[in-house]
Structures are given as structure tokens and as C-alpha cells.
C-alpha positions as CSV (number, residue, x, y, z in Angstrom):
1,M,5.8,-8.4,-32.0
2,L,3.8,-6.0,-30.2
3,G,1.1,-8.5,-29.2
4,L,3.8,-10.4,-27.1
5,G,5.0,-7.0,-25.3
6,V,1.3,-6.7,-24.0
7,E,1.4,-10.3,-22.9
8,R,4.8,-10.2,-21.5
9,L,3.8,-7.2,-19.6
10,R,0.4,-8.7,-18.5
11,G,2.5,-11.8,-17.3
12,D,4.8,-9.7,-15.2
13,M,2.0,-7.8,-13.7
14,N,0.3,-11.2,-12.5
15,R,3.8,-12.6,-11.5
16,L,4.4,-9.5,-9.1
17,L,0.7,-10.0,-7.6
18,A,1.2,-13.4,-7.1
19,L,4.6,-12.6,-5.4
20,L,3.0,-10.0,-3.1
21,F,0.0,-12.5,-2.3
22,H,2.6,-15.1,-1.8
23,Q,4.4,-12.6,0.6
24,G,1.5,-11.7,2.6
25,V,2.0,-8.0,1.2
26,L,-1.6,-7.8,-0.1
27,D,-4.9,-9.7,0.5
28,E,-8.0,-10.4,-1.2
29,Q,-9.4,-6.7,-0.9
30,F,-6.7,-5.5,-3.1
31,L,-8.5,-7.9,-6.0
32,Q,-11.9,-6.1,-5.2
33,L,-9.9,-2.6,-5.4
34,Q,-9.2,-3.6,-8.8
35,Q,-12.6,-5.2,-9.9
36,L,-14.0,-1.4,-9.2
37,Q,-11.6,-0.1,-12.1
38,D,-12.8,-0.3,-15.5
39,E,-12.5,2.3,-19.1
40,S,-14.3,4.8,-17.4
41,S,-11.7,4.9,-14.6
42,P,-8.7,3.3,-15.8
43,N,-6.5,4.4,-13.1
44,F,-8.7,3.8,-10.3
45,V,-6.6,1.8,-8.3
46,S,-3.5,3.9,-9.0
47,E,-5.3,7.1,-7.7
48,V,-6.6,5.3,-4.7
49,V,-3.6,3.8,-3.8
50,N,-1.6,7.1,-4.3
51,I,-4.2,8.9,-1.8
52,Y,-3.5,6.1,0.9
53,F,0.3,6.9,0.5
54,Q,-0.2,10.6,0.8
55,E,-2.1,9.9,4.0
56,S,0.2,7.3,5.5
57,E,2.9,9.7,4.7
58,K,1.1,11.6,7.4
59,L,0.2,9.3,10.1
60,L,4.1,8.0,10.0
61,R,5.3,11.5,10.7
62,N,2.9,11.9,13.3
63,L,3.9,8.8,15.1
64,R,7.4,9.4,14.7
65,S,6.8,12.8,16.0
66,L,5.0,11.3,19.0
67,L,7.9,8.5,19.7
68,M,10.5,11.0,19.2
69,D,9.1,13.6,22.1
70,R,11.0,13.0,25.0
71,E,8.2,13.5,27.3
72,F,5.6,11.7,25.3
73,S,2.7,10.2,27.4
74,D,0.0,10.3,25.2
75,Y,-0.4,6.8,24.0
76,K,-4.2,7.5,23.3
77,K,-3.4,10.1,20.3
78,M,-1.2,7.2,18.8
79,G,-3.7,4.6,18.9
80,V,-5.7,7.1,16.9
81,H,-3.4,7.5,14.3
82,L,-2.9,3.6,14.2
83,N,-6.6,3.0,14.1
84,Q,-6.6,5.4,10.7
85,F,-3.6,3.6,9.5
86,I,-5.0,0.2,9.9
87,G,-8.6,1.4,8.4
88,S,-6.9,2.8,5.4
89,S,-4.7,0.0,4.9
90,S,-7.5,-2.6,5.4
91,S,-9.3,-1.0,2.5
92,I,-6.6,-1.2,0.1
93,G,-5.6,-4.6,1.0
94,A,-2.0,-3.8,2.5
95,K,-2.0,-6.6,4.7
96,R,1.2,-6.9,6.2
97,V,0.9,-3.1,7.0
98,R,-2.3,-3.5,8.8
99,N,-0.8,-6.1,10.5
100,V,2.4,-4.3,12.0
101,C,-0.6,-1.5,13.0
102,V,-2.4,-3.6,14.9
103,A,0.7,-5.0,17.0
104,F,2.1,-1.3,17.3
105,R,-1.6,-0.5,18.7
106,I,-1.3,-3.3,21.4
107,A,2.3,-1.8,22.3
108,S,0.7,1.9,22.5
109,E,-1.9,0.3,24.8
110,Q,0.4,-1.6,26.8
111,N,2.3,2.1,27.1
112,N,5.6,0.4,25.9
113,R,7.6,2.9,24.6
114,L,10.3,0.3,23.2
115,G,7.8,-1.9,21.7
116,C,6.2,1.0,20.0
117,L,9.8,2.2,18.6
118,R,10.4,-1.4,17.4
119,A,6.8,-1.4,15.7
120,L,7.4,2.0,14.2
121,E,10.7,0.6,12.5
122,L,9.0,-2.2,11.3
123,L,6.0,-0.4,9.9
124,E,8.4,2.4,8.0
125,H,10.4,-0.8,6.6
126,E,6.5,-2.7,5.9
127,Y,5.4,0.3,4.3
128,C,8.3,1.3,2.2
129,Y,8.4,-2.2,1.0
130,L,4.4,-2.1,-0.3
131,K,4.9,1.5,-1.8
132,N,8.0,0.2,-3.7
133,K,6.3,-2.7,-5.0
134,L,2.8,-1.2,-6.0
135,H,4.9,1.6,-8.1
136,E,6.2,-1.2,-9.7
137,L,3.0,-3.0,-10.8
138,F,1.3,0.5,-11.6
139,Q,4.6,1.4,-14.0
140,I,4.2,-2.4,-15.4
141,E,0.2,-1.2,-15.9
142,Q,1.2,2.0,-17.6
143,Q,3.7,0.1,-19.8
144,R,0.7,-2.7,-20.8
145,L,-1.7,0.1,-21.8
146,L,1.0,1.9,-23.7
147,A,1.7,-1.2,-25.7
148,A,-2.1,-2.0,-26.0
149,A,-2.9,1.6,-27.4
150,V,-0.3,1.1,-30.1
151,R,-1.2,-2.3,-31.0
152,Y,-4.7,-1.4,-30.9
153,P,-5.3,2.3,-31.5
154,V,-8.6,3.9,-30.8
155,Q,-10.5,4.6,-34.2
156,H,-12.5,7.9,-34.4
């Protein structure tokens, strides 16, 4: 019975990943990140992604505060934040977040405040969706690891 649980959870993970790839939320870089995970670092992907989330929260706050300033005119500073966001999103395979950042950067290069506001709203939406789905994926993975540990206890 426990074996079925492990396999069901593996299937749930694969279906969720397939959905995220189909929706364009993730790209092959995420798979490359997963390949770096092994027994010596079983939480590698979730640790890297959690660092990404912490940095992204800061970048979103910075972008929001820049745009909310009525006297805002520092589009170059916004571009620096967006370049960081594009780079970190690319490194974990967050394709849709990266694409929104690219469009946001184009609006900032054109000094288009309204376009930037729209892009920020879309970026926050895409980022929240990514964060929720990856948290869901990591929860399933933890359940699978726990089920596997119960089924195959470590022998000393």
C-alpha cells in the first residue's frame, strides 16, 4: 500500500511539472536545476528556489516603491532591478516571469510609466502563480520522500 502512495505522489509531481511546462511557466532550465540535486543535497532545488523567492520579494518591493513615487524619473535604476530579476528568473527556469520582466524593461526604457505600472501588476500576478505552484510541487516532493522513507527505512 505504501508503494502505491510513493508512485501516486511521483505521478502528481510529474503531472504538475507537465502542466507548468505546458503553460510556459517553467522552461528546461528548471530541469537542469533538478539534475543538480542528488542524495548529498536532497533539498537543493527548493533551497535555490527559496533564495530566488527572497531576492524576488526585495526586487518587487523596490520596483513598486520606485513606481509609487510621484516624482519618479529614475528608469535606469528600475532597469537594474529588472535585469537582476531577468537573470535570476532565467537561472531557475521561471520563463513567464522572465518574459514579463523583459516587457517591463522595454516599457522602462521607453520611460512609459503607465506601461511600467501594467507590467508590475502582471509581474506580481505571474510571480505569485509561480510561487504557489512551486510550493505545491515541493510539498508533494516532501510527502513522496517521507512515504519512501517509511517504505524503505535506512538500515544502520
